Every structure is written in structure tokens, then in C-alpha cells.
C-alpha positions, 0 to 999 in steps of 0.5 A: 573813601572816609576824609580827616574831618569824617574821623575827627567828628566820629572821635568828637561824638565818641568823646562826647557821649563818653563825657556824658556817660561818665557823669550818669553812671555815678548815680546807680538809679540813672544806670537803669534807665532807658535813655542811659542804656541807649547812650551806653549802646550807642558809645559802645557801637560808635566806637566798634564801628570807628574802629572797623572804618579805620581797619577798612579804609586806612591800614591797607595803604600803611601796611604796604608802604615802602617807609618801615616807620609809616608800616610800623604805625599801620601795625600798631593801629591795627593790633591796638584796634583788635585789642581794643575789641577784645577788651570791648567783647570782655566788657560786654560779657561781664556787664551786658545782656542783650542791650541791657546793662547787668550792673551787680556790683555799681564800683566795679562797674563804674571803675571798669567803665571808666577805664574803658573810656580812658582806654578809647580817649588815649586811643582817640589821642593816639589817632589824632597825634600819629595816625591822622598826621601820617596818613595825611603826609602819604595821602591816604586820607583828605582833610574833607570829603570829597563831592560824590 
């Protein structure tokens, strides 16, 4: 079972990468560097992995809970996860080819990327304020990882 601290660490790394990338994408030439591409695809993969871990390890207990508010929280976050994945897939189709960025219109790329980052940051905020407290209250996650 994943712990609150592990989820928090994932969110911290995602936020840190989005902050770095927000700075890098402003310069068109930086977008074409191997380092920027590696960071960018690391970000995309980290977000997808975070959502998949949550789906796999967190939502089931919420979705079958006796309390309707708890079930609604689970449904809301599961639905949001699917929507974010759909948006990510559209983004990848528009701006990526394999493991490379394909930027024809830098201004549009920056706008789309900032929108994507904003979506993920809002999701992280919602998780911190609504999802994780519910999971902790219901005993679905522990504060710290259990010793192996």
C-alpha cells in the first residue's frame, strides 16, 4: 500500500519538474535540447504513473465505502484521472512524435503546456485538500510507508 508520504513525494517531484519546465519552455531554442526533452517526457511519465498508482491502490476502497460522500470523492477523482489522461493523450498527439517534441508554433505550444501544467497543479491541490484527508480518515493509506 502506498503511503501519504510517498504520494506527497510524487506530487512534489511533479510540481518541481513543472516549475523547471515552465521556465525552460519560454525560450524556443531550449525546447529542442535533449535535456529539456528528457525532463519533459519524465514529467509526462511521472504524472501518468502517479494517476495509475492512485487508480490501482486508492480508489477501490472509496468506491465501495458505505458513506456516500466518501464514494462520491472516489468517483470524482477517478473520473478526473480519466479526463487528465485523455487530455495528456491529445497533448502528446499534437506536440510529440515518439520521444521528441514537434513544435511548429512555439506560442501555441507554450500556451498548451502552461494549461497542462495548471491542470496538473490544480489536481495536486485537490488531492492534498480533499482526497488524501479522506483516505487518511478512512484508513485507506498510512502516513508513513510500512517497513518491509
